[in-house]
C-alpha positions in Angstrom: 99.4 129.8 124.2 98.8 130.3 127.8 101.0 128.2 129.9 100.2 126.5 133.3 102.1 128.3 135.9 103.2 127.0 139.5 101.0 129.0 142.0 101.2 129.4 145.7 98.0 127.9 146.3 99.3 124.8 144.7 101.5 124.1 147.5 100.4 121.2 149.9 103.4 122.1 152.2 105.7 119.5 151.5 108.5 120.3 149.3 109.0 116.7 147.9 105.2 116.7 146.6 105.2 120.3 145.5 108.6 119.2 143.4 106.4 116.3 142.0 103.4 118.6 141.1 105.7 121.0 139.5 107.2 118.3 137.3 103.6 117.4 136.3 102.7 121.0 135.3 106.2 121.0 133.4 104.7 118.3 131.2 101.4 119.6 130.7 103.1 122.6 129.4 105.3 120.5 127.1 102.2 118.6 125.5 100.2 122.0 125.4 103.3 123.5 123.7 103.7 120.6 121.0 99.9 120.8 120.1 100.0 124.7 119.7 103.3 124.5 117.9 101.9 122.4 115.4 104.1 119.7 116.2 103.5 116.1 114.3 101.0 113.7 115.5 103.9 111.4 116.6 105.4 114.2 118.9 102.1 115.1 120.4 101.3 111.5 121.2 104.6 111.3 122.8 104.1 114.3 124.9 100.7 113.2 126.0 101.9 109.7 126.9 104.7 111.0 129.0 102.1 113.3 130.9 99.7 110.4 131.1 102.4 108.0 132.5 103.6 110.6 134.9 100.4 111.5 136.2 99.5 107.8 136.5 102.6 106.9 138.3 102.2 110.0 140.9 98.4 108.8 141.6 99.5 105.3 141.9 102.4 106.1 144.3 99.8 108.3 146.5 97.2 105.7 146.3 99.5 103.2 147.7 100.4 105.5 150.6 96.7 106.1 151.3 96.1 102.2 151.4 99.1 101.8 153.7 97.8 104.2 155.9 94.2 103.5 155.9 93.2 106.9 154.8 89.9 107.5 155.3 89.2 109.4 152.0 90.9 106.6 149.9 87.7 106.4 147.6 86.9 109.9 147.2 90.7 110.9 146.2 90.9 108.0 144.0 87.7 108.8 142.1 89.2 112.6 141.7 92.4 111.2 140.0 90.2 109.1 138.0 88.4 112.0 136.8 91.7 113.6 135.8 92.7 110.7 133.8 89.3 110.5 132.0 89.5 114.2 131.1 93.1 113.9 129.8 92.0 110.7 127.6 89.0 113.0 126.4 91.5 115.7 125.2 93.8 113.2 123.7 90.8 111.4 121.8 89.5 114.6 120.5 92.0 115.0 117.6 93.9 118.3 116.9 91.2 119.5 114.6 91.8 122.9 116.3 95.1 122.7 118.1 94.9 125.8 119.9 91.6 124.9 121.4 93.0 121.5 122.6 96.1 123.1 123.9 93.9 125.5 126.0 91.6 122.9 127.2 94.7 120.9 128.5 95.9 123.9 130.3 92.6 124.9 131.4 91.3 121.3 132.7 94.6 120.7 134.3 94.7 124.2 135.7 91.3 123.8 137.2 92.1 120.3 138.5 95.3 121.2 140.3 93.7 124.1 141.8 90.7 122.1 143.4 92.6 118.7 143.8 96.1 120.3 145.5 94.3 122.6 147.6 91.7 120.2 148.9 92.5 116.6 148.6 96.4 116.6 148.5 96.8 119.3 151.0 94.4 117.0 153.5 96.2 113.9 152.6 100.0 115.1 153.0 98.8 116.6 156.2 97.5 113.5 157.4 100.4 111.2 156.3 103.0 113.7 157.3 106.4 114.4 155.1 106.3 112.5 151.8 109.1 109.9 151.1 109.9 109.8 147.4 109.7 106.2 145.5 
């Protein structure tokens, strides 16, 4: 199974944000690994739940920062966040009829999204907001 690996192009130039993004990648890999290892439905649900909670918390924090700073691209950035949450839910709801396909879909969807989102939306946001302050 292909895992999602941190790549330099994911970096937004802020070590604290990059650290959070690396943690999200670890959770993606944990969920994908549980699926492809044939883990129980309960374990897979738990791994997906952990990923969804972490992604949602990260997005909520970014969105609070954007609102506080009257960020000019809040709507577009938030819409991109919502697209990923929808894609994750679609994979979760797809069932594990073909575990390997579900695992690969998770890694592909997140990898594509991270590449596009981190490089465009997040890089621009963090250039605007300056250094990130952890919650």
